[in-house]
Steps between C-alpha positions, in 0.01 A plus 500: 500500500648834400539777764213747508597810285617785709276812472664716771854553368661611176498152346791448287713776659445382850791295627267324745240408240421134502688426815203498737371155453130491398437853653509845360796723622431819683700746284868598498722793464543432134126555435511822701788623276309429189197696624720791597668495163157539349412790722280298730654553849341256754355629827681428823317228686566675838478875446331510152769731353607441132877497509697379194792428734320247700501118464305181544537286811608191304581338833144449593197722426553568124390861583646824382651731760630856470874563568427642844283212620751251366788674668315480830460130461856438395628696809306274732585174319814392693382610858471203728187499737456326836172476681522572883477182706137547613393585139702209371330260732155632400586452134638150548172402674306651220702300244461186696123550507489564124703183431268290731192635319631485142375230270793502255837664595769569241847646604687726262856524602785716400884541585408610848404148610868385415705775665464302822668209318801725415396598141521871436204672344489753217334819637593554874664843550842583632364561846324162508492313835508159315819311575527419118564873440391733223320343207708395209334762264556780735875442523744649253662238295836564663341428846319178405623180669727282298348196355144447384175526700416155356793368710325615810182335374675169441651491845190616690270287708129578571458778751245563769222622277550212253453263803189671615348499156575128460320424834200715400485317173537159685210594731275593202486878585723593200405380165753632254817701485579728213860601516721750313811353645723256315683362804292192526454524876125441495564161354778433732278579800263221395226663288453286186531643152133439449420759750751760374513750216849603470444787254867587432614139510720285737879495465489119586244402244549423135218434248496307175427726209326213316264333743508743810637238733669656807785377720620659822882493550707555819711770313446826327402427136517860369739526208574723203273430206242316720559154386679285771651237269279225647211310333154400609487165683147417409482187278500584134547878538868593532417876466737767597476628865501866573533679834170661614641838618327800349728791412401868526295593196419139406143370475369310793380138428133520403398178680661612824353850475148367423527257797581803724207688362272199553618474861437865559165447350407256776660703779298702750829593682823576328801528743768705339832443686832685462400645157518848372211396268650693209634248247245469227316286396529304821403788712151518338399179672471622868352826379230296319409313817481836686263643233282191495429535874494879519300626792544192705679516842572134522596408154725623223870591530710498800861637470798428728792705403767746619451751220198648355347358196269637220221272634495628862198712436298205368609243773265396769790478740854629488751365746840688539795299629718190451318229311661225696384643839151583389432161329629315805277694728210446279562137496503478881164676508368241257659222721312641796172472304582137413515573129857388449689212681780583727835487321746219578796580722737488197294700254648821357358829604478428876870488570672798644462794259743767409488860626153625548357150450289285728633202684249228521131420495455525865651856501289599209184382663574682824 
């Protein structure tokens, strides 16, 4: 089935056209430039001013903003926010109640869920409190660490949030995880591939170009040119294997994108964790869940992140703080309600945490 024709962007001139699965895109900066070149300056979605120097929020909303409104958003982008302890507790209890009441929960995860596993993110500012330091894209090239971030991914083990999400999935509270990360840590935590939509691929997984068969390795399969030099092991196929990593500017696999959209279509609660919700077209998914449940106070989109996101205004709940700490606290609140089993003594996530972390389930429940 061919993708639905896009009627909201500039069609052929739009670099995102056709990369949205079977959904229409929300517009892009290219389309705004075409309109401005024709003398049709869009109106700012926030202040209604027509400013030819403005731009479209390609990260999420697809709306046009004047230069002043955009500059205000950009200046706030790298600030890290922390709720005060009493407010944080209130929000954690609210999130636990939402999870307990939800029929179908989908998690949407970004780089922030893996910083606790030692993998640096991309957008944290120079004054970040994260032990992984400033984001890779915020550092001048001369200051970037030696080696490749994929090396960090290959060596990392699942962190505390990965462990919590696995236990929520095992208990039936969480149904599906949509991840923008390529580190493979959700699979390593125990969540099966059938319950994952790894939108940008997985450095440990290679796929047959002929029959689609996949194999998960214990080493990083990313290589120049894409083809790994190995062949499909299914009887009678022998097709060439290719790594599944998606490069910047490359199209996302339609089958994985459409699976993510299908899961969001079932969801009455999307839990966005450690994501700036800015990378299109993936970022459209949590926004769609929010819009489908607009006006509800118990359903829709819940965001847990340090930095502001373009979706904060449409979220039913926004929790500011470390994802690891928040998710462990929420899990204990669900444990107290009898909705999740008590973790075993050797399970990850309940061992002594790093600076600012919690120590164990008993301490959390206190």
